[in-house]
N, C-alpha and C positions, 0 to 999 in steps of 0.2 A: 700738615695742614691743621689749623684750628677747627674745633668742632663746628659743624654747619648748623645754623639755627633752623627752626621749623619754617620760618618765613623764607629763608634763603632756599631751603629745599623745595618748598611749594613754588617759589618764583622760577627756579630752574626747571621744574617739571612743566611750568607754563610755557617756557621757551621751547622745550622739546615737543609740547603739543602743537605749538605754532609751526614747527618744522614739518609736521605731518598733515597740514591743512591743504597741501597741493596748490598753493598760490603761485601766480606768475612772479617773476623776479622782483619787480619794483614793489608791488603790494606785500610780498613776502618780507623784503628788507625793512619796510616801514613797520610791519607788524612785529618783527623780531626786535627792532630798535625800541619799540614801545615796551615790549616785555623785558628786554634787558635792563631798562631803566628801573624796573622793580627789583632787579638783582644788584645792580651797581648804579647808584644815582649819578647823573651827569647833567650838564647844562647845554651842551651842543654835541652834535655827532655828524659824521660823514661816513656813509656805508657804501662801499664800491664793490662791483663785480670785477673779476680778474680773468684775463686770458690765461688759461692753465699752462700754455706753452711758453709764452714770452714774459709772463708775470707783469704785464702792463695793465693798468686800471682801465676798464672799458666803459663804465657808467656809474653814476653815483646818485644816491638820494641823501638828503641832509636836512638838518634843522639847526637853527641858531648860527649858521655860517654866513659871513658877509658876501654880497654879490661878487666882489672882486677877489675873494679869497682863493678861488681855484687856481688862478694864474700863479700867485705866490707859492701856493702849496705844490704845484707841479714843478716849479723852478727848484724848490727845496728838494723834492723827491729825486730828481734826476741830475741836477747840476751842482749840488752842494754836498760836501761831506757832513754827515750827521748820524745820529744814533737811530736805531729801530726803523730802518728803511723796510718797507713792506717786502720787496723782492728778497732782500737778505734774510729777513725772518722766515720767509717761505722756503728759501734754499737750505736753511740750517734747521728747519723743522722746529722753530721756536715760536710757539703760538702767541705768546703775550709779551709785550714790552711796555714798561711804565717809564715815562720820561725821567722822572726824578730818580729812579733807581738805576736806569741805564747810564745816567751821567754821574753816578757815584755821589748823589746828593748835591750836585752842583749843576742845576738845570741851565744856568747861564752859559754853560759850555755849548749848549745846543743852538744851532742857527735857527731851528724851528721855534724854540722857546723865545728867542729874541725878535723874530719877525712875524711868525704866524699866530702864536698864542695871544700877543697883544691886540690883534684885530678883533678878538672876541672876549677880551679881558679875562683870559684863562690863566690858571696857575699850573695846571698839570694836564697830561694827556696819557691815556692808555690806548695802545694799539693791539688789535687781535687779528691774526690771519686765520682763515678757515681752510684747513687741509683735510683731504680725504684720499687715502691710498697714494700719498706722495704728491698729489696735485692740489694747487691752491685755486679756490673758486670765488673767494671774496676776502675783503678786509674792512675793518671798521676802526675809526678813530673816535674816542670818547674824550670830551674835554670838561674840566671842572674850573669854575671861577674861584675867586679868592674868598668867597663866603662858605666854601666847603673845604674839608681837609683834602690832602693829596691822596691819590689812589694808593691802596695797600697791597702787599703781596697776597694776602688772603683774598681780596677781591679779584686779583689776577687769577688765582687758582679757581675761583668760582667760574669765571668766564672760560678758562681753559677746559673745564669739565664739559662744557656744551659746544666747544669749538667744532668737534667732528660732526655731531648731529646737524649743526648749522651748515657745515660744508656740504654734507650729503643733500640737504634741502636745496641749497644753491645749485648744486650739480644737477639735481632733478629738475629744477626750474629751467636751467640752461638747455635741457633736453626736451622740454615740452614742445609739442608741435606749434609752429608759428601760425598766426592768423593772417595768411596771405590775402592781399587785396588785389583788385583788378588794375592797379596802377601799372602803367607800362614803364619798364625800367629803361634807363638810358642805353643807347646802343653802343656806347664807347666808354672806356674807363674815364673817370673824372680825374683831372690833374689841376692842382692848385699850388700856389707858393705862398707861404706864410713868412712874415718878417720876424725879426727878433722879439717883437712884442705880441706875436700871435695874430696879427692882423693880416687879412688876405691882400696880397700884392696883385696877383693875377690868377685867373681861373678860366677853364673852358665851360661851355654850357652844360656838359655832362656832370662836371663837378658841382655846379649849382643845383642840379637836380638830385644828385646823390646826397648832398648836404641836407636837402629838404627831407629826403628819406631817413637820414640819421637823426634829424631833430625829433625829440630833445636830447638825444643820446650823443652829444658832441664831445663829451669828456675824452673819449678815446682819441679824437683828432688831436687835441692838445697834448695828450700823453705821448702819442707817437712823435709829435714835433719836438717836445722837450727831450725825449729819449734819443732822438736822432741827432740833436745838437750835442748831446753828451757822448754818443758812441758812433756816430756816422750814419747808421741805418737801423731801422727797427720797424716792427709791424705787429698787428694784432687782428683778431677776428671779432666781430660784434654782430649781434642780430639787430636789424633795423626795426623801426616802428611798424613796418608792414610785415615783419616776420622773415625777411630775407637775411641770409648770412652774408655779410660784407667783409672784405679784406681791406685794411688800411696799411699802406706801406710808405714809410717816410725815409728821406735821404737828405743829409746836410748838403746845401748847395755849394758852399765854399769850404767845408771841412772845419770851419772855425767855430769855437764855442759861442753860442748866442747868435749865430748868423741865420740867414734865410734857409728855409726847409721846403722841399717839394714833397707833396703827398699825393699818392695815387689811390683812388677809391674805386673798387670794382667788386663784382660778385666773388665771393670766396670760391676757390677751386673745389670741385666736387670731392677730391681726395681729402681736403681739409675738413669739409663738412662731415664726411664719413668718419674721420678720426675724432672730430668733436662729439658726434653722436655716440661713438663707442665709449669715449671718456665719460660723457654725461650720463650714460646708462650703465656705467661700470661693467662693461662687457669683458669677459675673460678672453684670452687669445683664442681658445677653442670656440667660444660663442661667436666671435667675429668670423671665424672660418665657416661655421655653420650658416651664419647670416648671409655671407657672400654666396654660398651655394643656393640658399633659398631665393635670394634676389634673382639668381640666374635661372630659376625654375627647375632646379635639380630635385628629383624625388628623394624621399628619405632613404630608401634602400641604396641608391647610388651615392648619397652623401656618406653613408656608413662605409661603403666600399672605398670611396675616395679618401676618407680619413682613417681607414683601417680600424674602425671601432664597431661596436654592435649597434643594431637598429634601436635597441633599448636606450643606449647612450645618446644617440641622436635625438630620440623623442624627449629625453630628459633635458637636453640642451634647448630644444624647441619650447618646452614648457617654461624654462627659465627666461628665454627671450620674450615669450608672450607676456609673462609677468612683468618684466622690466620695461616693456614698451606699453603695457596696459592694453593689450589686444587679445583676441580670442582665436585667431586663425592665421594661417600662413598668408592668405590674401590680405588681411588687415595689416599684418606686419610689413609686407612688401609695399603696400599702399602708403603707409606712414613713412617708412624710411625713404622710399623713392621720392615721395612728395617733398620731404625735407631737403634731400640732396639736389633735386632738380627744380625746386620752387614751383610745384604744381599742386 
């Protein structure tokens, strides 16, 4: 790597400071995007969260993107062969992809270059996926217009150096307690059918109410639809605007590419929420075991006997759990975890 300048070092430290602000996901991503612009200049961006299990994008904040760009981008991501797909980058632990380099200096080979970049008069794109402990929590696309030079490997290395701290911050934001409201949730799963263009063909009343709960976080809906057209079935989990964890599950109606897709929206299973919280708080397998005992009301001495460890070891795990969840007692820990799982 070329020597880092003082300005670059200071800008990267600013990104890391933003990671420690404890912001919720959307404000966090906007703040990070602003600070990343001081490291690597760009003209437009799209910053998405990612379901760490399915690698589908769940929500995005953006700047400089056209209103109709999301549909075309989703089509490219799931239904067209191209370079630097987010899921493939995450699966192969490749944090950074630069369009010009990934195409061997021939960007015209890329479907995204031919169809998406012209929408914003861009000449190049850099993609970064944010991985922590083998899980992807977010991804960003940065775009440059023709009045700027193409992205360079050095700039890619700069962003790679802060990819993990950003992933940890996104993971922490995903695990923050939701701000539940008194809105009564629908009593039944929502079912809707989208046509090949993403328009709703039919839906039940519950679907319409769940869609209101998702607003403005509807990116996941179209990601599930596009992925289902490509692979038959797909799903993701997303936290709604009222703090509930919802499950979206899609299935191609006719099995054909570009056909209608049915989507079911409902509260995520408690087992899924528990697993997501374990991932978001980076719990070790042993900490997960201790947490299950604590939720069940088992005293520390019995936990130690059940796990065949010392009481001192159990207390050490409890202190770690308190720190990771930001609480100071067993009661607060149980209250926070149970509240998240059961939406209370």
